[in-house]
C-alpha positions as CSV (number, residue, x, y, z in Angstrom):
1,X,-13.1,-24.7,-12.4
2,X,-10.9,-27.9,-12.5
3,X,-9.9,-30.1,-15.5
4,X,-9.2,-33.6,-13.7
5,X,-7.3,-36.0,-16.1
6,X,-7.5,-39.6,-15.1
7,X,-5.0,-42.0,-16.9
8,X,-3.4,-45.4,-16.7
9,X,-3.4,-48.8,-17.9
10,X,-6.5,-50.8,-18.3
11,X,-7.9,-52.3,-15.1
12,X,-6.5,-49.7,-12.8
13,X,-9.8,-48.0,-11.5
14,X,-10.3,-45.1,-13.9
15,X,-14.0,-45.6,-14.3
16,X,-14.5,-46.1,-10.4
17,X,-12.5,-43.0,-9.6
18,X,-14.3,-40.9,-12.3
19,X,-17.7,-41.8,-10.8
20,X,-16.6,-41.1,-7.2
21,X,-15.4,-37.7,-8.3
22,X,-18.7,-36.9,-10.4
23,X,-20.6,-37.9,-7.2
24,X,-18.8,-35.2,-5.2
25,X,-19.6,-32.4,-7.7
26,X,-22.9,-31.6,-9.2
27,X,-21.7,-29.5,-12.1
28,X,-19.2,-31.9,-13.8
29,X,-18.7,-32.4,-17.6
30,X,-17.4,-35.9,-18.2
31,X,-15.4,-37.2,-21.3
32,X,-14.4,-40.7,-21.7
33,X,-12.0,-41.0,-24.6
34,X,-11.9,-44.3,-26.4
35,X,-10.2,-45.9,-29.3
36,X,-9.4,-43.5,-32.5
37,X,-11.5,-43.5,-35.5
38,X,-10.0,-44.7,-38.7
39,X,-9.1,-47.9,-40.8
40,X,-5.1,-47.4,-41.1
41,X,-2.8,-46.2,-38.3
42,X,-2.3,-43.2,-40.5
43,X,-6.1,-42.3,-40.0
44,X,-6.0,-43.1,-36.5
45,X,-3.1,-40.9,-35.7
46,X,-4.6,-38.0,-37.7
47,X,-8.0,-38.5,-35.8
48,X,-6.1,-38.4,-32.3
49,X,-4.3,-35.2,-33.2
50,X,-7.5,-33.5,-34.5
51,X,-10.0,-34.8,-31.8
52,X,-7.5,-33.8,-28.9
53,X,-6.8,-30.4,-30.5
54,X,-10.8,-29.7,-30.6
55,X,-11.3,-31.0,-27.2
56,X,-8.7,-28.7,-25.9
57,X,-10.0,-25.8,-27.9
58,X,-13.5,-26.4,-26.4
59,X,-12.1,-26.7,-22.8
60,X,-10.2,-23.1,-23.5
61,X,-13.5,-21.7,-24.7
62,X,-15.5,-22.8,-21.5
63,X,-12.5,-21.6,-19.4
64,X,-13.0,-18.1,-20.6
65,X,-16.8,-18.3,-20.1
66,X,-17.6,-16.9,-16.7
67,X,-20.3,-19.4,-15.9
68,X,-18.2,-22.4,-16.7
69,X,-15.3,-21.0,-15.0
70,X,-17.0,-20.6,-11.7
71,X,-19.5,-23.5,-11.7
72,X,-18.1,-26.3,-13.6
73,X,-15.3,-29.1,-13.2
74,X,-14.3,-31.6,-16.0
75,X,-13.3,-35.0,-15.9
76,X,-11.4,-36.7,-18.5
77,X,-11.3,-40.4,-18.3
78,X,-8.4,-41.1,-20.6
79,X,-6.8,-38.4,-22.5
80,X,-3.9,-37.4,-25.0
81,X,-1.4,-38.7,-22.3
82,X,-2.6,-42.2,-23.3
83,X,-1.7,-41.7,-27.0
84,X,1.8,-41.4,-25.9
85,X,1.5,-45.0,-24.8
86,X,-0.9,-46.5,-27.4
87,X,0.3,-44.5,-30.4
88,X,3.9,-45.6,-29.7
89,X,3.2,-49.1,-29.0
90,X,0.5,-50.1,-31.5
91,X,0.3,-47.3,-34.1
92,X,4.0,-46.5,-34.6
93,X,3.5,-42.9,-34.0
94,X,5.7,-40.1,-33.2
95,X,4.0,-38.7,-30.1
96,X,5.8,-35.2,-29.6
97,X,2.8,-33.6,-30.8
98,X,1.1,-34.5,-27.6
99,X,3.2,-32.3,-25.4
100,X,3.3,-29.5,-27.9
101,X,-0.4,-29.7,-27.8
102,X,-0.3,-29.2,-23.9
103,X,2.1,-26.1,-24.5
104,X,-0.2,-24.7,-27.1
105,X,-3.2,-24.8,-24.9
106,X,-1.3,-23.6,-21.8
107,X,-2.0,-26.6,-19.6
108,X,1.0,-25.4,-17.5
109,X,-1.0,-22.4,-16.6
110,X,-4.5,-23.8,-16.1
111,X,-6.2,-25.3,-13.2
112,X,-5.4,-29.0,-14.7
113,X,-4.8,-31.9,-12.6
114,X,-3.3,-35.3,-14.0
115,X,-3.9,-38.4,-12.0
116,X,-2.0,-41.5,-13.0
117,X,-3.5,-44.7,-11.8
118,X,-0.7,-47.5,-12.1
119,X,-0.2,-51.1,-11.1
120,X,2.1,-54.0,-11.5
121,X,1.7,-55.6,-15.1
122,X,1.1,-58.8,-13.8
123,X,-1.8,-57.5,-11.7
124,X,-3.5,-55.6,-14.5
125,X,-3.0,-58.8,-16.6
126,X,-4.8,-60.7,-14.2
127,X,-7.7,-58.5,-14.1
128,X,-8.0,-58.0,-17.8
129,X,-11.6,-58.1,-19.3
130,X,-10.5,-59.1,-22.7
131,X,-10.9,-55.5,-24.1
132,X,-7.2,-54.5,-23.9
133,X,-5.1,-54.1,-27.0
134,X,-2.5,-57.1,-25.8
135,X,-2.7,-59.8,-23.4
136,X,1.0,-60.2,-23.4
137,X,2.9,-59.4,-20.3
138,X,5.9,-57.7,-21.9
139,X,3.4,-55.3,-23.8
140,X,1.7,-54.6,-20.4
141,X,5.1,-53.6,-18.8
142,X,5.9,-51.3,-21.8
143,X,2.6,-49.8,-21.6
144,X,3.1,-48.9,-17.8
145,X,6.6,-47.7,-18.6
146,X,5.2,-45.3,-21.3
147,X,2.3,-44.1,-19.1
148,X,5.1,-43.2,-16.6
149,X,7.3,-41.6,-19.0
150,X,4.3,-39.5,-20.4
151,X,3.3,-38.4,-17.0
152,X,7.0,-37.1,-16.3
153,X,7.1,-35.5,-19.8
154,X,3.7,-33.7,-19.4
155,X,3.8,-30.0,-18.7
156,X,0.8,-30.2,-16.4
157,X,2.1,-28.9,-13.0
158,X,-0.5,-30.6,-10.7
159,X,0.4,-34.5,-11.0
160,X,-0.4,-37.5,-8.7
161,X,0.7,-41.1,-9.4
162,X,-1.0,-43.7,-7.3
163,X,-0.1,-47.5,-7.5
164,X,-3.6,-49.3,-7.0
165,X,-2.3,-52.6,-6.0
166,X,-0.6,-54.3,-3.2
167,X,0.5,-57.5,-4.5
168,X,-2.6,-59.5,-5.9
169,X,-5.0,-57.3,-4.3
170,X,-6.6,-53.7,-4.8
171,X,-5.2,-51.1,-2.4
172,X,-7.7,-49.5,0.0
173,X,-10.3,-47.7,-2.3
174,X,-10.9,-45.2,0.8
175,X,-7.1,-44.5,1.0
176,X,-6.9,-43.8,-2.8
177,X,-10.0,-41.8,-2.8
178,X,-8.7,-39.7,0.2
179,X,-5.4,-39.0,-1.4
180,X,-7.1,-37.8,-4.7
181,X,-9.3,-35.6,-2.7
182,X,-6.7,-34.1,-0.7
183,X,-4.6,-33.6,-3.9
184,X,-7.6,-31.8,-5.6
185,X,-8.0,-29.5,-2.4
186,X,-11.2,-30.9,-1.2
187,X,-12.0,-30.3,2.6
188,X,-12.7,-33.3,4.7
């Protein structure tokens, strides 16, 4: 059993990579985390703390179930790591709880893999679909910086960071996929 967490700023290929990995494995449980619920920042922060703790708890229960442990992989498209970015930047949240959550649920001792897809801020802004929280270049640069900071702070031992652009173009999808498969221990 593997928990594969795919993170990164908007427009870096998280959905594409998630679909590719799901096509590789028959028994995959997929979660796509989106915006938090709530009307105020306080409610949104409380929702994030609660929902991620519950999701980690569910993962732990399945981890201890023999059937799931042997036969299932999990893919999380976005995760608690993103809350370090969006909570800090858009909700004025103290995000220390994110890394305490990893320790509480022993992500350093589990078969957890963190993949950070990153790109130049100008590139992601140029590919924006209008659903991002900001269309400002400085905000995008800060988001990327905070994603990289969260990646470094994370207690997850298995980590891979991939830059998905080469100038104004996407990097080779095949090269990115091969690098991810190798990182996850797939045989070619």
